[in-house]
N, C-alpha and C positions, 0 to 999 in steps of 0.2 A: 257470516260476519261481514259487515260492510267495511270498505277500505277506510283506513284511519284518516281522520282530519289532520292536516299538517300542523295545526295548532296544538293538537294533542300528542303528536309524535315527537320522540326525541331526535328525529332526523333534522328538525329545524329549530334548535334551541333559541336562535337569535330572534325568531318570530314570536316566541311566547310572550304573553303579557308578563310584566314584572311582578314578582312575588310581593305581596302587601302584608304589612303588619300594622299594629294599632297606630304607630307613629307616622307611617307613610301614607295613610289614607286621609281623605279630606275631612274637614271638621264635621260636616253633616253625617258622614259615615261613622265617625267616632261617637257622635251623639246616638246614632242608631244602635251601635254595639253596646254603649253604656246602658241604654234603655232595656235591651234584651238581657243584659247581665243583671240589672237590678230586678227585673221580673223573675229571672231564674233564682236569684238569691232569696227573695221574700216568699215565693211560692214553696221553695224547698224548706225554708225555715218553718213555715206553717205546717207543712207535711210532717216534719220531724219533731216539732215541739210537743205534739199531743201524746207522744209515747211515754212521757214522764208522768203525767197526772191523769190522763183520761181513763186508763184501765181501772184504777182504784175508784174513781168517781162513778164510773159505769157500774161497777159492782155494788156500790151503795144504792144505785137506782134499780138494782135487781137483775142486771145483765150477767150472763154466764161467761165463762172463758171463751166458749165457741161463738157467742154473740159478739164479744169484743173483737175476736179474730176476723169475723165476717164484716164487721163495721170497718176495720182497717182494709180488708181485702176488696170490698165491693167497689171502691174507687178505682183500683187497678183494673178490675174486670170491665168497668165502664170505659176506661181509657183504651183498653184493648179493642173493644168493639168499635168505638166511635173514632179512633184514630184512622181506621180504614175509611170511614165515612167522610171525615174532614179532608183526608188526603186525596180522595177521588172527586171531591166537590169544590176544592179550593179555587178551581178555575172559574167558577161561577160566583162564589162568595167574595173572593178577594183576600189578600194577605192581611192588610191593615184591619179591615172590619173583623176578620176572624180572630186576630190576636186581641184587639181591644175588647170586643164583646166577650171573648172567652175569659180574659183575665178579670173583667168586671163581674161576670157570673161567678167565677171561682171565689173572688174576694167577698162578694155578697153572701154566698153560701157559707163561707168560713165565718163571717161575722154573725150570721143567723144561728150558727151552731152554738154560739155562746148563750143564746136565749134558752136553749134546751135545759139549762139549769132549773128553769121553772116548769118544765114539762112533767106531767104525772108519770110515775114509775111504770104504769101500765102501757103507756105509749112511747116511752123514752127510746127504746131500741128501734121501733118502727120509724120514728122521726129522725133518728141518727142515720138510718139507712137512706131515707129520702134526701137528707141534706148532703150526705156523701155522694149520692148518685148525681145530684145537680153539680156538685163540686167537680166530680170526674168529667162531666160534660164540658165544663169550662176549661179544666186543665188539659184535656186532650186537644182542644182547639188551640190553646196557647202553645203547647209543645210542637204540634204539627206546623202551625204557621210560623213559629220562630225559626225552625229548621229551614223552612222555605225562604224566609227573609235572608238568612245567612247565605244560602246558595245563590240567591238572586243579587244581593248587594256586595258580596265578597267573592266573586268567581275565581280570583287568583289565589285565594288562601282559605278555602272552605274548611279544611281540618284545623287550621290554627284558630280561626274564629269560633268554630264549634268547640274546640278544646278550651278556649277562654271562657265561653259561656258555661261549660261544664265545671270549670274551676269555681265559679260563683255558686253553682248548684251544690258542689261539694262543701263549700264554706257554709252554705245555708244548712246543710245536714249536720255539719259539725256544731254550729252555734245554736241550732234549733232547740235541742233539749235544754240548753242553759237558759236561753231567752224564755222559752215556754215555762220552765220551772220557776224562774224569777218572777214573771208576770203572774203566775198562779199564786205564789206566796204573797204578792203585793195586793192583789185584788180579787182572788178567788177564781172559780171556774170560768166565768165569762170573760175575764180580762184578756187572756191570751188570744181568744178568738176575735174579740172586738178590736183590739189593737192591731194585730197582724192582718186581720181581714180588712181593716181600714187602710192599712199601708198598701196592701195589694191593690185595693181600689184606686189609691193615689197613683200607683204604677200604671194602671190602665189609663188614667187621665193624662199622665205624662206621655204614654205611648200614642195617645190620640193626637198629641201635638208634634211629636218628634219622628214617628215612623213615616216612611214615604207613602204617597197616595196609593189607594187600592190598585193592585195589579191583577188583572184577570186575563184569560186567554182570548185571543181574537177568533179562535175557531176550535173545532174539536178534532184536530189532526194528530192528537197525541196518541202514543201507543197504549194498548189496553193493559190492565193489571194482570190479566191472564197470561199475556206474553211475557210480562215482566217477571212474574213469580216463577215461570218455568225455566229461567236462566239458572244454571247450576251454581254459578258464583254467588248469585243473590240468595238462593236457598241456603247455601252453606254459611254465609255471613249472618243471615237472620237466625240460623240454628245456633251459631256461636253466641250471639247476643242473648237469645232465649236461655241458653244453658247457664251463662254467667249470672244473669239476673235471677234465675231460678235459685241458684245456690246462695246468692246474696240475700234474697228474700227470706230463705230459711234461716240464715245466720242472723239477720236483723231481728227476727222474731224469737229465736231460741238461744242465742249465744250468751246473753247476759246471765240467764239462770244457770247455764253450764259453767260459766266462768267463776261463779261465786265460790266454788269449792277450791279454786286456786287463789282467788283474790277476794278476801272477805271485806276489805275496806272499800266503801262506795266510791270514794274519789279515785283511787287507783283503778278500780274496775271500769269507771267511766273513761279514764285515759286509755286503757288497753282497748276498750271497745271502739274508741275513736281512731285508732291507728290506721285501719284501711281507708277511711274517709280522708284522713290527713295526707296519706301517701298519694291518694287519687287527686287531692286538691293541688298538690305541688307538681305532680307528674303530667296532668292532663294538658296544660299548655305546651309543655316540652314535647310531648308525643305528637300533638297537632302540628307544631313547628317542624319536627323531623319528617312527618308525613308529607307536608307541602313542599319541603325542600328536597327530600331524597326519595320519596315514594316508599316502596317496600311494605305495603299494607298487609300482604299475606304473611310476611315474616313477623310483623308486629302481632297479628292475631295468633299465629302459632306460638310465639313466645309467651303471649298472655295465657294461652291454654296451659302451657307448661308451668308457669307461675301459679295458676289456679289449682292445678293438681297438687303441687307441693303444699299450697296453702290449706287445702281440704285435709290433707294427711297430717299436717302439723297442728292445725287449730284444735283438734280433738283432745290430745293427739290420737291418731288412729290406733286401734287395738293391734295392728300388725307390728307396732313398736313395742319393745320390752317395757314392762311396767315402771322400771326405774328411770326411764326416759320421759315419763309424763311430768314435765316440768313447765313452769311459767315461761321461761326463756324460749322454749320450743314454740309455745303458743304465740309469743310476740313475733318471732320470725315468721310464723304462718300468717299473722295479720299483715305484716309488711308485704309479703308475697301476694296476698290477696289484693292489696291496694294497687300494686303494679298489674296484676292479672286483670282486674276490672278495667283499668285505664286502657290497656293494650287491646282489649276486646270490645270496648264500647266506643272509643274514639275513631278507629279506622273505618268501620262499616258504612258510615254515612257518605263520606267522600268516595269510598270504594264502590258502593252500590250505585251512586250517581254516575261515576265513571263507567261502570259496566253497562248501565242502561243506555247511556248515550252512545257507547261503542256498538250497541246492538240496534241502533237506529232510532232511539227515542229522541224527540226534539228537546232542545235546551230551553224549555219554558217552565212556568210555574206548575203546569200540569205534571211534568216529570218530577220536579222538585217535591211537590206535595205528595205524589205517589210514593216516592222513596222515603220521605220523612214519616209519612203515615204508617207505612209498613214497618219501619224500624221502631217507631214508638209503640206500635202494637206488640211487637216481639218483646220489647222491654217490659211492658205492662203484663203480658201473659206470663212471663217468667216470674215477675214480682208477685203475681196472684197465686200461681200454682206452687211456687217454692215453699212458702210457709204452710200452704194447705196440704200438699202431699207429704212434704218433709215432716210436718207436725204429726201426721198419722204414723209415719215410720218411727219418729222420735218416741212416741208412746210405746211402741212394740219392741224396738231394738236399741234405743238409746241414742244420744247425740253423736257419740264417736262413730258408731257403725253407719248412722245416717249420712254423716259427712263423708265417710269412706265410699258410700254409694254414689254421692255426688262426684267424688273423685273418679270413679269408674265411668260415669256418664261423661265427664269432661274429657277423659282419655279417649273415649270413642269419638266424640265430636272433633277433638284435635287430630286424631288419625284421619278422619274424613276430610278435614281441612287440608292436611298435609298431602293426601292423595290427590285432591283437586289441584293444589298448588303445583305438584310435580307434573301432573298431566298438562297443565297450562304451559309450563316451562318446556315440556317435551314437544308440545305442538308448536311453540315458538321456534325451537331449534330445528324442527322438521321443515319449517318454512324459511329458514335462514338463507336459503339459496335465492329467496325473493320470488318464488313461484307458488301459486295457489294450486293445490292438487286437484281441485274440483272446477276451477275456472280456466286453468291453462294459461294464465297471464301473470305478469309481475304483481306482487302483493307486498304491502308494507305491514309489518307486525303492528298490532294495535297497542295503545297504551295499556289496555286491560291485561294483555298478555305480557307486555314488558314489565308491568307493575311499576311504571315510572311515576314521578310526581304528576298529579292530575290538575290541570288548569282549564276551567271553562272558558269559552269564548267571551270576550268582554262585550 
């Protein structure tokens, strides 16, 4: 472990750059943040809107249930693979070019998907796969570059700005089904794709004007991904992200069918289904603010794990509960807990992993920012792909309640691993509290990663 930078250490609080929020940053940075938030909102809106009308239309074209599931999942698989690629090559491509080209490709693919209404049934599934593959290429570039822009432009409030952007993603997921369903009823299958795809393209044109000029590395002095992924704290945070998105992926795909036995009315069912997203929408900026002001990322991740375990057990509800407790109010409480669990496990890892990488000697350049954002985005997408795939197989064999109980067991294991690492880091900090390094034989200052204090990049 390298000695801590004084700007990262709580020993010199007066030397830290001032915490920034939306109202305290410059006008140009407000425009940058607004551009990223708009991009997050409309890309999430498109991703969520097709769940309402696409499956039934695909069935009319001869697609099976497994075909529809793979059409939804192939995009996440592509994002998983290419987020690594974009994260490791962003130093050559540049942040602005990657974001603008990515969002333009994603929007164009979204618009073209509406034309598949006229595609023959024999090739409809294949063309859907191809379109979603191209869309995943663009989406992975957008998310990876947007995380990098946040770290580069808002070094004093990474988690707050990341949480703000995630708020707009949550809003897009909330409103997407409503917008998609309304556009479908107004103009048929192609209308949601053409309208939302066109709006996403307009967001790309806006980003072309508002985002800062391309930033690339001056050299190849950045740390390698192999060294980065071997850091225990990085592995554990990525595991936590994968676990929660894996569970959420299964719930998104299967929860509505299970919920119908408790809520036959479609409107009430939609409201219950939206509870986790609504809680995430309101809590994400608050979690980001608390992380930037007070730190304690590990505590947030651990609390998120506990909330998620409770959510998995209540949303079934789990068969471990008596049958007379299987009530709608219990499921609603589980949905609320899931919203908090998702926020507490998805917001902290970006700033935490960035902090950990720099504490281990990685330079504060877009190389490191891209590597951190790419790996995090890949973990999210892998969970979103495997969750409905593996969970769906168990759902067919043991049912929804037991499958969710299995996710609860997985979450307990990951939370225990996280807690063990957290206690080990605290123990190591206390063992060095005398100010001496046991292996260097000289005074040593505890790092911000070990202290888990608020993390602020050098301006």
